[in-house]
C-alpha positions in Angstrom: 62.2 -86.1 41.1 62.7 -83.3 38.6 66.3 -82.3 38.4 67.2 -78.9 39.5 69.1 -76.8 37.5 72.8 -75.6 38.2 71.7 -72.2 39.6 68.8 -73.4 41.4 70.7 -76.1 43.3 73.7 -73.5 44.0 71.0 -71.3 45.4 69.2 -74.1 47.5 73.0 -74.9 48.9 73.6 -71.2 49.7 70.2 -71.1 51.8 71.2 -73.9 53.7 74.2 -73.0 54.8 73.3 -69.8 55.8 70.3 -71.2 57.8 72.3 -72.8 60.3 73.8 -69.3 61.1 70.7 -67.8 62.7 70.6 -67.8 66.4 67.4 -66.5 67.2 63.7 -68.1 66.0 62.2 -64.5 65.1 65.3 -63.8 63.1 65.2 -67.2 61.2 61.2 -66.7 60.6 62.0 -63.3 59.1 64.8 -64.6 56.9 62.6 -67.2 55.5 59.5 -65.1 54.8 61.0 -62.0 53.5 64.1 -63.3 51.7 64.6 -67.3 51.0 61.3 -68.9 50.2 59.9 -66.0 48.1 63.3 -66.3 45.6 63.0 -70.3 45.7 59.4 -70.8 45.1 57.6 -67.6 44.1 53.8 -67.1 45.5 51.4 -64.9 46.4 51.4 -65.4 50.3 53.8 -67.2 52.4 52.8 -68.0 56.2 54.7 -69.2 59.2 52.1 -71.2 61.4 51.8 -72.3 64.8 48.8 -74.4 65.0 47.5 -75.6 68.3 44.8 -78.0 67.3 43.6 -78.7 71.1 43.5 -74.9 71.8 42.8 -73.2 68.5 42.9 -69.6 70.0 46.5 -70.2 70.7 47.3 -70.6 67.1 50.1 -68.4 65.7 50.1 -67.3 61.6 52.5 -64.9 60.3 51.6 -63.7 56.5 54.0 -62.0 54.3 53.3 -60.1 52.7 52.0 -58.2 55.7 49.8 -55.6 54.3 46.5 -58.4 54.0 43.5 -56.8 56.0 41.2 -59.2 54.6 43.5 -62.3 56.1 43.4 -60.2 59.8 39.8 -60.0 59.6 39.2 -63.5 58.9 42.0 -65.0 61.0 39.6 -65.6 63.8 37.5 -67.5 61.3 40.4 -69.6 60.2 41.3 -71.0 63.9 37.7 -72.2 64.1 38.0 -74.2 60.9 41.5 -75.6 61.0 40.1 -79.1 61.4 39.1 -79.1 57.9 42.6 -78.2 56.4 43.7 -81.4 54.6 47.2 -80.7 55.2 47.1 -79.7 58.8 44.7 -82.9 59.5 47.2 -85.3 57.7 50.2 -83.4 59.5 49.0 -84.6 63.0 48.3 -88.4 61.8 51.9 -88.8 60.9 55.2 -88.7 63.2 57.0 -87.3 59.7 54.7 -85.5 57.1 56.9 -84.7 54.0 56.0 -82.0 51.6 52.7 -82.0 50.3 50.0 -79.7 48.3 46.0 -79.3 49.1 45.4 -80.6 45.7 47.5 -84.1 46.6 44.2 -84.9 48.6 41.3 -82.8 47.3 40.1 -82.3 43.7 39.4 -78.5 43.4 35.4 -79.2 43.4 36.0 -80.7 47.0 38.4 -78.1 48.2 35.6 -75.3 47.0 32.9 -77.0 49.1 35.0 -76.8 52.4 34.1 -73.9 55.1 37.7 -73.2 55.2 37.5 -72.4 51.3 34.0 -70.5 51.4 34.9 -68.3 54.7 38.6 -68.1 54.6 40.7 -68.8 51.8 38.2 -67.9 48.7 38.3 -64.4 50.0 41.9 -64.2 50.0 42.1 -65.5 46.8 44.0 -68.9 47.7 43.3 -71.3 45.3 46.6 -73.5 45.7 48.7 -74.2 48.6 51.8 -76.2 49.6 53.3 -76.8 53.0 56.5 -78.2 54.8 56.4 -79.2 58.5 59.2 -78.2 60.3 58.0 -79.3 63.8 55.5 -81.9 65.1 54.7 -83.1 68.6 51.0 -84.1 70.0 48.3 -81.7 69.2 50.7 -79.1 67.7 52.2 -78.3 64.0 54.6 -75.8 62.9 54.5 -75.7 59.4 55.6 -72.9 56.5 52.3 -72.7 53.8 53.1 -71.2 50.5 49.7 -70.0 48.7 48.9 -69.0 45.1 45.6 -67.8 43.4 46.6 -68.9 40.1 48.6 -72.1 38.7 49.2 -74.9 41.0 52.4 -75.8 42.6 54.8 -78.1 40.5 57.0 -81.2 41.2 60.0 -78.6 41.1 58.6 -76.6 44.1 58.1 -79.8 45.9 61.5 -81.0 45.2 63.3 -77.5 46.5 60.9 -77.8 49.6 61.4 -81.6 50.2 65.5 -80.9 49.8 65.3 -77.9 52.4 62.7 -79.2 54.7 65.2 -81.5 56.5 67.6 -78.6 57.3 64.5 -76.7 58.6 63.5 -79.1 60.8 67.3 -79.5 62.2 67.3 -75.6 62.8 64.3 -75.2 64.5 64.8 -78.3 66.6 68.1 -76.7 67.6 66.8 -73.3 68.2 64.3 -74.6 70.3 66.4 -76.6 72.4 69.0 -73.8 72.7 66.2 -71.4 73.9 65.2 -74.1 76.4 69.1 -74.1 77.5 69.2 -70.8 78.2 66.2 -70.3 80.0 67.3 -72.9 82.6 70.7 -71.1 82.6 69.1 -67.7 83.3 67.1 -69.5 86.2 70.6 -70.7 87.6 71.8 -67.1 86.9 69.0 -65.7 89.4 69.1 -68.6 91.8 72.8 -68.3 92.0 72.4 -64.0 92.7 69.9 -64.8 95.3 72.4 -67.3 97.1 75.4 -64.8 96.5 77.0 -67.4 94.7 78.8 -68.2 91.2 80.6 -70.8 89.3 83.4 -70.8 86.9 84.4 -73.8 84.8 88.3 -73.8 84.1 90.3 -76.3 81.8 93.8 -77.8 83.2 95.5 -75.0 82.0 93.1 -72.9 84.1 91.5 -71.2 81.1 88.0 -69.9 81.9 85.6 -72.1 79.7 82.3 -70.8 81.2 81.2 -68.8 83.9 77.8 -68.3 85.7 76.7 -65.4 88.1 79.0 -62.5 89.1 81.9 -64.6 89.7 84.3 -63.2 87.3 83.7 -59.5 88.7 84.1 -60.7 92.1 87.5 -62.0 91.4 88.6 -59.0 89.4 88.9 -61.2 85.9 89.9 -58.3 83.4 91.6 -60.7 80.5 89.1 -62.4 78.6 89.6 -66.1 79.6 92.2 -65.6 82.1 91.8 -66.1 86.1 93.5 -63.8 88.1 97.3 -65.1 89.2 96.1 -65.6 92.8 93.5 -68.0 91.9 95.2 -69.7 89.3 98.5 -70.1 91.7 96.2 -71.4 94.0 94.8 -74.2 91.9 98.3 -75.2 90.8 99.1 -75.9 94.5 99.4 -79.9 95.3 96.9 -81.5 97.5 96.6 -84.8 99.0 93.3 -85.7 97.0 94.3 -83.7 93.8 91.9 -80.6 94.8 93.5 -77.8 96.6 92.3 -76.5 99.8 89.4 -73.7 99.5 90.7 -70.5 98.7 89.8 -67.0 100.6 90.0 -64.6 97.9 89.7 -60.7 99.5 88.6 -58.3 96.5 86.8 -55.1 96.5 83.6 -57.1 96.4 84.6 -58.3 100.1 85.8 -61.8 101.0 85.1 -64.6 98.3 85.3 -68.3 99.2 86.4 -70.4 96.3 86.0 -74.4 96.3 87.4 -76.4 93.6 85.2 -79.4 92.7 86.1 -82.3 90.4 83.5 -83.0 87.6 83.0 -85.8 85.3 85.3 -84.4 82.8 88.9 -85.1 83.6 90.1 -82.0 81.4 87.8 -79.4 83.5 87.3 -78.1 87.0 84.3 -76.3 88.5 85.3 -73.6 90.9 82.2 -72.7 93.3 82.2 -69.0 94.4 80.7 -68.0 97.4 80.3 -64.2 98.4 80.5 -63.6 102.0 77.6 -61.4 102.7 77.5 -61.7 106.7 76.9 -58.1 108.2 79.7 -56.8 110.3 80.3 -53.6 112.1 83.8 -53.4 110.4 84.2 -51.3 107.2 83.6 -53.3 103.9 87.0 -54.0 102.2 85.7 -51.7 99.4 85.7 -48.9 101.8 89.5 -49.6 102.9 90.5 -47.5 99.3 92.6 -50.3 98.5 93.5 -51.0 94.7 92.7 -54.8 93.3 96.6 -55.4 93.4 96.7 -54.5 97.0 93.9 -56.4 97.9 95.7 -59.3 96.3 99.0 -58.7 97.9 97.1 -58.4 101.4 95.4 -61.8 100.9 98.8 -63.3 100.3 100.2 -62.1 103.2 97.2 -63.4 105.2 98.3 -66.7 103.6 102.0 -66.5 105.2 103.6 -65.5 102.1 106.8 -63.6 101.9 107.4 -60.6 99.3 109.5 -63.0 97.2 106.7 -65.7 97.1 104.1 -63.2 96.6 106.1 -61.7 93.5 106.4 -65.3 92.0 102.7 -65.6 92.6 101.7 -62.5 90.9 104.4 -62.3 88.3 106.0 -58.9 89.5 109.0 -57.9 91.1 109.8 -57.8 94.9 110.1 -54.3 94.8 106.6 -53.9 93.4 105.3 -56.1 96.1 107.2 -53.8 98.8 105.9 -50.8 97.2 102.3 -52.1 97.5 102.6 -52.9 101.3 104.0 -49.6 101.9 100.8 -47.9 100.4 98.8 -50.5 102.4 100.5 -49.5 105.7 99.5 -45.7 104.7 96.0 -46.3 103.5 95.1 -48.7 106.4 97.0 -46.4 109.3 99.1 -49.6 110.2 102.5 -50.7 110.1 102.9 -54.4 110.5 101.7 -57.3 108.0 99.8 -58.8 110.8 97.6 -55.5 111.1 96.9 -55.4 107.5 95.6 -58.9 107.4 93.6 -58.0 110.6 92.1 -54.7 109.0 91.2 -56.7 105.8 89.0 -59.4 108.0 87.7 -56.7 109.8 
């Protein structure tokens, strides 16, 4: 294996480090085609190819530089003669196909006799090509192909691609897995919205680790990663089986039922939130004109808490709690704590 110069090796390491920072397939492809591969291995054309041998019409090829009208005209024919490509056919036969050149398998004369060459590559001026596979599954190949009109690729070029390829494989596999997981999560989000449900995962310190649906909006979680005091204090309440009883949370969004569900990870808890969307003739909580803090106070009044207890739960002074109660009396047109709860529950 040819030794790379110090500059070549450092450039390759810089590329590998940046490679794993990309979070979208489109961005990664563009970065490789426009910036990295041309810098590492000068070529006349560089292409990204998702080859579907079972259904060639689904084959995707992105060629750089883009201003190549000839390739656009020849691409339909290219898909018809894919089966003649010596690299693609061998890629399909091996579970892990390393970096190869067309000249590894065909003499120049044999290559020139292919319809692939006569109908596609000759009009484009592709005399030499080297390719690196990044994804492989039954009937599909995803690879980068670098092409030149003059001078075949050297063993130095092969070495660079061979050192880069394992990192390309990892990056593309991770992106494919990430995209699949995101699609699954998006489906869960839609399902939760249809069911007026949401989930929140918290650690033992009640810090929010992850959430789906509109749960944070429902409970008024305004600080990043922090549960509202009412929910956090409820989770700290002891229970016989280690899980607190369900919490009825009154918010501007309406009544929210919160259940704490143990998970396989003892360091985490799952909160399942269900929004009460049952129709009612009573005015909605939102229409009562109460502030989020007044709704919290009203909830704890409904739980039978005194002003002093509510002050400790919400980390405010008893005098502030009393002021909230007085404002609620005025806004709701009532004069007792029982009447506050009755109005909130409709």
